[in-house]
Structure formats: structure tokens, C-alpha cells
N, C-alpha and C positions, 0 to 999 in steps of 0.2 A: 744235867738229866742223863741217865743211863740208856744205853741202847737196849731196846726190847723187840723182841720178835712178835709181829702182828700179822694178821690176816686181814686183808682189805677186800671188800666185796662191793661191787658196783654193777648195776644194770645199764646195758645199752639202750638206745632208742627201739630196738626190736624186742626188748624185754628180756634178752638173754643175760644171764648172771655170769660175771666174771670174777674169780677169786684169784688173789695173788698174795704170796707171803713176802714181807719185806721186814727189814731191820731198821728201826728208826728210833730218834730220841724223843719225839713228839707226835701228838696226833696228827697234826697238819703237815708234818714232814712225811708221815706214812701216806697220807692222802696224795701228796704231790709225787712221791715215788711211784705209787700205783698208777695215777693218771698218766704219767711220763711213759711208763712201761707199756700200759695197755694201748695208749694212743699210737704206738709204733707198730702194732700188728693189724695186718689186712683182715684177719678173722674177727676183730672186734669192731663192731658197730659204731656209729657216732654216739658219744656219751653226751647226754643232755647237761643243761645248765639250769639255773634257777632253782627249782624244787626238787631235782633229781637229787636223790640221797647216796651217800656212800657209808658202808658199815665198816667200821674198824674194830677188830677184836684183838685185844692184847691177851697173849698166851698165859703169862705168869706175873703177877696174879691175874686171873680172867677177868677181864673187864671188856664190855662192848659199848661202842660209841656210835651213834648215827648222826651224820653231819649232812646238811644241804650243800650241795656245790656252791650255791649262791652265798651261803655264810662262810664258806672257805675262801671263795674269791673276795668277798668284802673284807676279810681279816688280811688277806695277802696285800690288798691294795690300801689298807688303812696305815695310817702314820705309825712310826715306831717309837717304842718307849724307851729303848736302850740300845747301844751299840750291839749287843748280842742279837737282839730282836731284828735290827737293821740287816745284820749278817745272815741271820737265818732266812729272813724274807728274800733277800737278794739271791741267796743260793737256790731257794724253791722256784723263784721266778726263772732263774736260768735253767733249772732242771726241766721246767715246763716250757721252755722255748719262748718266754714272755719278754725277755730282754728288761731294760730298765722302764720303770713306769713312774 
């Protein structure tokens, strides 16, 4: 997959919207990068789980995806179909400080 510029938007539990620009190969990699970056700042409130959504907008060609945190985490914890999938999920877990699961 090719790297694409994406804008990721997530609301914290105080309903404050946070947007961050990332460069990622996939939808879930963009979400992981954004969550890892936002969780590291004191000015970002807690980000919910479960039904909390993350919006990812690819800039070119312009496409918008809305993903529930719960669906992202389920995908991350689900079995892998290929060595590439295994490597991607391991890298994203590490990025999020989740270690091995």
C-alpha cells in the first residue's frame, strides 16, 4: 500500500474535537498513529472506547471513513491472515503501548 496523507478526528469524553494529520498506509494505521499521538498530551481529555468514533479523511483522492474504537480494537486483537498482517498489528500495538497480546 502507498502512504497517504490523512486527517484523523476524534472527540474526547469532554466532547472536544481533536484533529491530527498523519501519513499512513492504511485506515487502521492512521487511527493508531492518531490515538498514540493524542494520548500523549495533557490538553487532550480521555478518549472513550466502545462506540466512540474516529473519523479518518484521506486527502487524495478524498475519502472519509468513520470507525468505532471498539471495531478498531477488535480488528487489532483478532487473528492474523498473513505475515504482513501480523507485522502490521504488532507495530500498531507497540505504537499504542499495548505490548504483545
